[in-house]
C-alpha positions as CSV (number, residue, x, y, z in Angstrom):
1,M,14.6,-9.5,-42.3
2,V,15.6,-5.3,-43.8
3,N,14.4,-3.1,-45.6
4,P,15.9,-3.3,-49.0
5,T,15.7,0.8,-49.4
6,N,17.8,0.5,-46.0
7,P,21.4,1.8,-47.3
8,N,22.3,-1.1,-44.3
9,A,20.6,-3.1,-45.4
10,E,23.7,-5.5,-47.5
11,P,25.5,-4.7,-44.7
12,L,23.5,-5.7,-42.3
13,R,22.6,-9.6,-44.1
14,R,26.5,-9.6,-44.3
15,D,27.2,-9.6,-41.2
16,V,24.3,-12.2,-40.2
17,Q,25.4,-14.3,-42.5
18,A,29.0,-14.1,-41.5
19,A,28.0,-15.5,-38.0
20,A,25.3,-18.1,-38.9
21,N,28.0,-19.9,-41.4
22,A,30.7,-18.8,-37.9
23,L,27.8,-21.3,-36.1
24,G,27.1,-23.7,-39.0
25,L,23.0,-21.6,-38.7
26,Q,21.3,-21.4,-41.8
27,V,20.2,-18.0,-43.1
28,H,17.3,-16.9,-45.0
29,A,16.9,-13.3,-45.8
30,F,13.8,-11.4,-46.7
31,D,12.4,-8.4,-47.7
32,A,9.6,-6.0,-46.4
33,R,9.1,-2.3,-47.4
34,T,5.4,-2.4,-47.3
35,D,2.9,-4.1,-45.4
36,D,2.4,-6.5,-47.7
37,D,5.7,-7.8,-47.8
38,L,5.4,-8.5,-44.2
39,R,2.4,-10.9,-45.3
40,V,4.3,-12.2,-48.0
41,A,7.5,-12.4,-45.6
42,F,6.0,-14.1,-42.6
43,N,3.9,-17.2,-44.8
44,A,7.8,-17.4,-46.2
45,M,8.9,-18.0,-42.9
46,R,6.3,-20.3,-41.9
47,Q,6.8,-22.8,-45.1
48,L,10.3,-22.3,-44.2
49,R,9.6,-23.8,-40.5
50,A,12.0,-20.7,-39.8
51,G,12.8,-21.2,-36.1
52,A,14.0,-17.4,-35.2
53,L,14.3,-14.2,-36.8
54,L,16.2,-10.9,-36.7
55,I,14.6,-7.6,-37.4
56,G,16.6,-5.6,-39.0
57,P,16.8,-1.7,-37.9
58,D,14.7,0.3,-39.8
59,P,11.5,3.1,-39.5
60,F,9.5,1.4,-41.7
61,F,9.7,-1.7,-38.7
62,N,9.6,0.7,-36.1
63,T,6.5,2.1,-37.3
64,R,5.2,-1.0,-37.7
65,S,6.1,-2.4,-33.5
66,T,3.0,-3.5,-32.0
67,Q,1.7,-5.4,-36.3
68,I,5.0,-6.9,-35.9
69,A,4.7,-8.3,-32.8
70,A,1.3,-9.8,-33.2
71,L,2.8,-11.3,-36.2
72,T,6.3,-13.1,-34.6
73,I,3.7,-14.1,-31.9
74,S,1.0,-15.6,-34.5
75,H,3.8,-17.4,-36.2
76,A,4.9,-18.8,-33.0
77,L,8.8,-17.1,-34.5
78,P,11.5,-16.0,-31.4
79,T,12.2,-12.9,-32.2
80,I,15.0,-10.0,-31.3
81,Y,14.7,-6.5,-32.4
82,Q,16.8,-3.6,-31.7
83,Y,14.7,-1.6,-29.8
84,H,13.0,-2.0,-26.3
85,E,9.5,-0.4,-27.7
86,F,9.2,-3.7,-29.9
87,V,9.1,-5.9,-26.4
88,A,7.3,-3.5,-24.8
89,A,4.3,-3.9,-27.7
90,G,4.8,-7.6,-27.5
91,G,8.1,-8.9,-29.1
92,L,9.9,-11.6,-27.6
93,M,13.0,-9.5,-27.0
94,S,15.8,-7.1,-27.3
95,Y,19.2,-5.8,-27.2
96,G,20.3,-2.5,-28.5
97,G,20.4,0.9,-27.9
98,S,18.0,3.4,-26.3
99,L,15.5,5.3,-28.4
100,T,14.7,7.8,-26.1
101,D,18.8,8.4,-25.2
102,S,19.4,9.1,-29.0
103,H,16.0,10.9,-29.3
104,R,17.8,13.2,-26.1
105,Q,20.8,13.4,-27.9
106,V,19.4,15.0,-31.4
107,G,17.7,17.2,-28.7
108,I,21.1,18.2,-27.6
109,Y,22.8,18.5,-30.3
110,T,20.1,20.9,-32.4
111,G,20.4,22.5,-29.0
112,R,24.1,23.5,-29.5
113,I,23.5,24.3,-33.4
114,L,20.7,26.6,-32.7
115,K,23.0,28.5,-30.2
116,G,25.4,28.6,-32.7
117,E,28.1,25.8,-33.2
118,K,29.1,24.3,-36.7
119,P,27.7,21.0,-37.1
120,A,31.0,19.8,-38.3
121,D,32.9,21.1,-35.0
122,L,30.4,18.6,-33.3
123,P,31.8,14.9,-32.7
124,V,30.4,12.1,-33.8
125,E,29.1,10.0,-31.1
126,Q,28.2,6.6,-30.8
127,I,26.0,4.7,-28.4
128,T,27.7,3.7,-25.1
129,K,24.4,2.0,-23.1
130,V,23.6,-1.4,-24.7
131,E,20.1,-3.1,-23.2
132,L,18.9,-6.6,-23.2
133,V,15.4,-6.8,-22.7
134,I,13.1,-9.8,-22.7
135,N,9.3,-10.4,-22.1
136,L,9.1,-13.3,-20.6
137,K,5.1,-13.0,-21.1
138,T,5.7,-14.0,-24.6
139,A,8.1,-16.5,-23.9
140,K,5.8,-18.6,-22.4
141,A,3.2,-17.8,-25.1
142,L,5.6,-19.4,-27.1
143,A,6.5,-22.7,-25.2
144,L,10.0,-20.9,-24.8
145,D,12.4,-21.2,-21.1
146,V,14.6,-18.3,-20.8
147,P,17.6,-19.4,-18.8
148,P,18.5,-17.7,-15.4
149,A,21.5,-16.6,-16.6
150,L,19.9,-14.6,-19.8
151,L,17.5,-13.2,-17.1
152,A,20.1,-12.2,-15.0
153,R,22.1,-10.7,-17.0
154,A,19.0,-8.3,-18.4
155,D,18.1,-5.1,-18.1
156,E,14.7,-5.2,-18.0
157,V,12.7,-8.4,-17.6
158,I,8.9,-7.8,-18.7
159,E,6.8,-10.4,-17.0
């Protein structure tokens, strides 16, 4: 699921489709930019009997982590997100950078600019720490057994 107004929506769709093709999986893309779009998308996923869901990164989704986590559980839909906050809100799993670390870096850059550094002179930074977070309570609610090897690789397991 992506927000079609996000400039990264199409590249994400292409990447997911390429990965699915390599694995022999079928992908259905859903657009959501409003709360009503979320409802429509989840109803369509139920009709398609979707086996899993990937939520694309977007501020619209980030502000609805609790609502989206509740929808995925009520639709018995294992879901992976980019950010830990979704898993803390009841989602199944996340794999991505830390929003806290990103916000900290924004603060550091802001401080450097306010002290007189030119933004064009600052290096472009990319996340170097990626976190895997798993919510075992949600896994149990979805009747999923999480393999011990995956749990061992997780940076955090919520029980």
